[in-house]
N, C-alpha and C positions, 0 to 999 in steps of 0.2 A: 779263479776261484772251484774252488772245485764243487763236481759233482756229490751229491750225496741221491747215494739210487739206495731201495730194501735188500737188506740179509734175502743170501738166497740161504737156502735148502742142504742143511751141510755144515752151516759155519757158524760159529761161538756165539754170536749177535743173531744169529736166525734159532739156537737150539735156548738162548738165556730169556731170545722174545716167546717161543713157546708155552716154556717153565713158567715166566710170567702173567698170560694169558687162563694158561690152565688153571694156576693158582689163584686165580682171580674170581675165574670162571668156578671152581667151586669154593669160595668165600660168598662168592650170589645165594647158589646152591644149597650151601650150608643159612645163610639168611634168611632163603624160602622156607628154610625148613623149620626154623628155628621162633620167626614168628608170626607163620600162618598155618603151621600143626595146631598151634592150641587153640584156635580158634575150630578148627575143626575135628579136633576130638573134645574137646569141650561139650558139642552138644548134644548125643547123650545124655550126660548127665543132667544137664539141664533138663531135658526131659522124663528120664526118670524120676526129679524133685518135683516135675506137675504133675506128674502120673501117681504119684506118692500121696501131695498135693493132698491130689480131688478124691481118691478110697479114703482118707482116712475123713475129707468132706464128708463124704456121702454116707460114711461110716459111722459117722455121728448123729446126720440129720435122722438115717434111716432106725438111728437106736431112740433119740430125741420123740420121731413120731408114733413106735410101733410100742415103747415099753415104761418111756418119762425122760424124768430127767439124770442129773450126771453120769453121763456116757464115758466122761476120761479125769481123771484130776484136776487139767486145768479147767476143768469148766466149771460156773454157777448151779446154784440150786436155784429155785425158784424164789429165793426170798435175798438173792444176791452173793450165799456165801460162797467161796470153792466148794468142791465135791471132794479134795483129796483123797483119802483112803474111803469113803465112802463112794469113793465111784465105782460102778462097774466093772473099768479097767482094775483097779486096785485088789477086791474081793476074788481070790480063788472063789474055784470054779460055778463063776457065777457067770454071766454074758460076757464075750469078748470084742467089744468093739475095737476098733483100729484107733489107735490115742496119736500117737508116735511112728516116725519112718522104721525105726526100728521093728516095728511090728510086721513088717514089710518084707516077706521074700520074693525073691525072685520065681516060686512058683507060681 
């Protein structure tokens, strides 16, 4: 029976094994990057959305407390009707409550 030994450096089988091992490492790193990176990158977006939501809620709360009803088009007046075009947000030159995420800039 012939004894099988590990390939020696500089031989063809050693070089093939090194290429296979290198490719496996590249694939493993690619999988790691593809599956784990999106979760890390998504955190700031989620935080931005949470901050925008909080600013909108605070703006609506402040408007209702200080100026009355109908800060935003999607709010209801005291009779339960949608404010729509009667809202402060819709009226040019009026108060400008934050009603939508697009109302908030990075400033």
